C-alpha positions as CSV (number, residue, x, y, z in Angstrom):
1,X,-60.1,9.8,28.4
2,X,-58.4,8.2,31.4
3,X,-59.8,4.8,30.4
4,X,-58.5,5.2,26.8
5,X,-55.1,6.1,28.1
6,X,-55.1,3.1,30.5
7,X,-56.2,0.9,27.6
8,X,-53.4,2.2,25.4
9,X,-50.8,1.6,28.1
10,X,-52.2,-1.9,28.7
11,X,-52.0,-2.7,25.0
12,X,-48.4,-1.3,24.8
13,X,-47.3,-3.5,27.8
14,X,-49.0,-6.5,26.2
15,X,-47.1,-5.9,22.9
16,X,-43.8,-5.6,24.8
17,X,-44.6,-8.8,26.8
18,X,-45.5,-10.6,23.6
19,X,-42.3,-9.5,22.0
20,X,-40.2,-10.6,25.0
21,X,-42.0,-13.9,25.0
22,X,-41.3,-14.5,21.3
23,X,-37.7,-13.5,21.8
24,X,-37.3,-15.9,24.8
25,X,-38.9,-18.7,22.7
26,X,-36.5,-17.9,19.8
27,X,-33.5,-18.0,22.1
28,X,-34.7,-21.2,23.7
29,X,-35.3,-22.9,20.4
30,X,-31.9,-21.9,19.0
31,X,-29.9,-22.1,22.2
32,X,-27.8,-24.9,21.0
33,X,-27.0,-23.1,17.7
34,X,-26.3,-19.8,19.5
35,X,-24.0,-21.6,22.0
36,X,-22.0,-23.2,19.1
37,X,-21.8,-19.9,17.2
38,X,-20.5,-18.0,20.3
39,X,-18.1,-20.8,21.1
40,X,-16.7,-20.7,17.5
41,X,-16.2,-16.9,17.7
42,X,-14.4,-17.2,21.1
43,X,-12.3,-20.0,19.7
44,X,-11.3,-18.0,16.7
45,X,-10.4,-14.9,18.8
46,X,-8.3,-17.0,21.2
47,X,-6.6,-18.8,18.3
48,X,-5.8,-15.6,16.6
49,X,-4.4,-14.0,19.8
50,X,-2.4,-17.1,20.5
51,X,-1.1,-17.3,17.0
52,X,-0.1,-13.7,17.0
53,X,1.6,-13.7,20.4
54,X,3.2,-17.1,20.3
55,X,4.2,-17.4,16.7
56,X,4.1,-14.1,14.7
57,X,5.7,-11.8,17.3
58,X,8.7,-14.1,17.9
59,X,9.0,-14.6,14.2
60,X,8.9,-10.9,13.6
61,X,11.8,-10.3,16.0
62,X,13.8,-13.1,14.4
63,X,13.1,-11.8,10.9
64,X,14.3,-8.3,11.8
65,X,17.5,-9.7,13.2
66,X,18.1,-12.0,10.2
67,X,17.5,-9.1,7.8
68,X,20.0,-6.7,9.3
69,X,22.9,-7.8,7.1
70,X,20.8,-7.8,3.9
71,X,19.9,-4.2,4.7
72,X,23.5,-3.3,5.2
73,X,24.4,-4.8,1.8
74,X,21.5,-2.8,0.3
75,X,22.7,0.4,1.7
76,X,26.2,-0.3,0.2
77,X,24.6,-1.0,-3.2
78,X,25.7,-4.6,-3.0
79,X,22.4,-5.7,-4.5
80,X,23.2,-9.3,-5.4
81,X,24.4,-10.0,-1.8
82,X,21.3,-8.2,-0.5
83,X,19.0,-10.3,-2.5
84,X,20.7,-13.7,-2.2
85,X,22.7,-13.5,0.9
86,X,26.4,-14.2,1.4
87,X,26.4,-17.8,2.6
88,X,26.6,-16.7,6.3
89,X,23.6,-14.3,6.4
90,X,20.2,-14.5,4.8
91,X,19.3,-12.4,1.7
92,X,16.0,-10.8,1.2
93,X,14.7,-13.7,-0.9
94,X,15.4,-16.0,2.1
95,X,13.6,-13.6,4.4
96,X,10.5,-13.6,2.1
97,X,10.5,-17.4,2.0
98,X,11.0,-18.0,5.7
99,X,9.2,-15.0,7.2
100,X,6.7,-14.0,4.6
101,X,3.9,-13.5,7.1
102,X,5.8,-11.0,9.1
103,X,6.2,-7.2,8.6
104,X,9.9,-7.8,7.9
105,X,9.0,-10.4,5.3
106,X,6.7,-7.9,3.6
107,X,9.4,-5.2,3.7
108,X,11.8,-7.6,2.1
109,X,9.6,-7.5,-1.0
110,X,10.3,-3.7,-1.2
111,X,14.0,-4.1,-0.8
112,X,14.1,-6.9,-3.3
113,X,12.0,-5.0,-5.9
114,X,14.3,-1.9,-5.6
115,X,17.4,-4.1,-5.8
116,X,16.2,-5.8,-9.0
117,X,15.4,-2.4,-10.4
118,X,19.0,-1.3,-9.8
119,X,20.3,-4.5,-11.3
120,X,18.2,-4.0,-14.5
121,X,15.9,-7.0,-13.9
122,X,12.8,-5.0,-14.4
123,X,10.2,-7.8,-14.6
124,X,11.3,-9.1,-11.3
125,X,11.4,-5.6,-9.8
126,X,7.7,-5.1,-10.7
127,X,6.7,-8.5,-9.3
128,X,8.3,-7.9,-5.9
129,X,7.2,-4.3,-5.7
130,X,3.7,-5.3,-6.5
131,X,3.9,-7.9,-3.6
132,X,4.8,-5.2,-1.1
133,X,1.9,-3.9,0.9
134,X,2.1,-0.6,2.7
135,X,0.1,2.4,3.7
136,X,3.1,4.5,4.5
137,X,2.5,8.0,3.0
138,X,6.1,8.2,1.7
139,X,6.6,4.6,0.6
140,X,3.4,4.4,-1.4
141,X,4.5,7.0,-4.1
142,X,8.1,5.7,-4.0
143,X,6.9,2.1,-4.8
144,X,4.6,3.3,-7.6
145,X,7.3,5.5,-9.0
146,X,9.8,2.7,-9.0
147,X,7.3,0.5,-10.9
148,X,6.9,3.3,-13.3
149,X,10.7,3.4,-13.9
150,X,10.7,-0.4,-14.5
151,X,7.8,-0.2,-16.9
152,X,9.5,2.6,-18.8
153,X,12.7,0.6,-19.1
154,X,10.6,-2.3,-20.6
155,X,9.1,0.1,-23.1
156,X,5.6,-0.1,-21.6
157,X,5.0,3.6,-21.6
158,X,1.3,3.5,-20.9
159,X,1.9,1.5,-17.7
160,X,4.8,3.7,-16.8
161,X,2.7,6.8,-17.1
162,X,-0.1,5.3,-15.1
163,X,2.3,4.4,-12.3
164,X,3.8,7.9,-12.3
165,X,0.4,9.4,-12.1
166,X,-0.6,7.1,-9.2
167,X,2.7,8.0,-7.5
168,X,2.1,11.8,-7.4
169,X,-1.6,11.5,-6.8
170,X,-1.5,9.0,-4.0
171,X,0.2,11.3,-1.5
172,X,0.6,15.0,-2.3
173,X,3.8,16.3,-0.6
174,X,6.9,18.4,-1.3
175,X,9.3,15.4,-1.3
176,X,7.9,13.0,-3.8
177,X,5.0,14.7,-5.7
178,X,7.2,17.0,-7.9
179,X,9.6,14.2,-8.7
180,X,6.9,12.0,-10.2
181,X,5.0,14.9,-11.7
182,X,8.2,15.7,-13.6
183,X,8.7,12.1,-14.7
184,X,5.1,11.9,-15.9
185,X,5.4,15.3,-17.7
186,X,8.7,14.3,-19.4
187,X,7.1,11.1,-20.6
188,X,4.0,12.9,-21.9
189,X,6.2,15.3,-23.8
190,X,8.2,12.5,-25.4
191,X,5.0,10.8,-26.4
192,X,3.7,14.0,-28.0
193,X,1.1,14.8,-25.4
194,X,2.2,18.4,-25.3
195,X,-0.9,20.0,-23.7
196,X,-1.0,17.5,-20.9
197,X,2.8,17.8,-20.3
198,X,2.6,21.6,-20.3
199,X,-0.2,21.6,-17.7
200,X,1.8,19.3,-15.5
201,X,4.9,21.4,-15.8
202,X,2.8,24.5,-14.9
203,X,1.4,22.6,-11.9
204,X,4.9,21.9,-10.7
205,X,5.8,25.6,-11.0
206,X,2.7,26.8,-9.2
207,X,2.4,24.2,-6.4
208,X,6.0,23.2,-5.8
209,X,8.2,26.2,-6.6
210,X,10.8,25.6,-3.9
211,X,11.4,22.0,-5.0
212,X,14.4,21.1,-7.3
213,X,11.9,20.4,-10.1
214,X,10.0,23.6,-9.5
215,X,13.2,25.7,-9.7
216,X,14.1,24.1,-13.1
217,X,10.7,23.7,-14.7
218,X,10.7,27.0,-16.5
219,X,13.0,25.6,-19.3
220,X,10.6,22.7,-19.8
221,X,7.6,25.0,-20.1
222,X,9.5,27.1,-22.6
223,X,10.5,24.0,-24.6
224,X,6.9,22.7,-24.8
225,X,5.6,26.1,-25.8
226,X,8.1,26.3,-28.6
227,X,7.1,22.8,-29.8
228,X,3.4,23.9,-29.8
229,X,4.1,27.0,-31.8
230,X,5.7,25.1,-34.7
């Protein structure tokens, strides 16, 4: 039994040695290729860090400073000045053109989209809102809801409804969900989708009773039930 055990251990060590030998041979045979690959990876990492620190970060700071006045105009509902600038300060479109790779440049897409929505330029609103990239839990539904408003104004009710649904499903919260649920339900009702509208109204009543929409939804429920009874 001892001899068998020793033989098995010897065979195991032999297998390990063979594996190590093959690995060493493989490394030796491909040493040049591996060196090149490692070198390329290091160069990419160094280039990325250098680009981020030496170019993006300073541009980010500059973009935020340049966008300050456009944001002020936006807050005052001076949307044309916010979009195009006033001759002394850059507008959001300039920020997008000059600082598009920065977070500020990305945010300028949002401001521009909302500004165009308020100005009644709905196609442009959709374009810029679609270009805005965010994972912010409050901004995601607001952006989708704004796109829904633009589609609705353009008469594209299917796209509007899809946007409203995406808005209230993307992030469930007391602030935005009942707003876009109500918009979706109103649109469903106007399109004759009474059962779907009623269900959504009832969901608002059950899940968001303390919201402005929840406090007023009873009349919408009653209205749909009257329509269904006719």
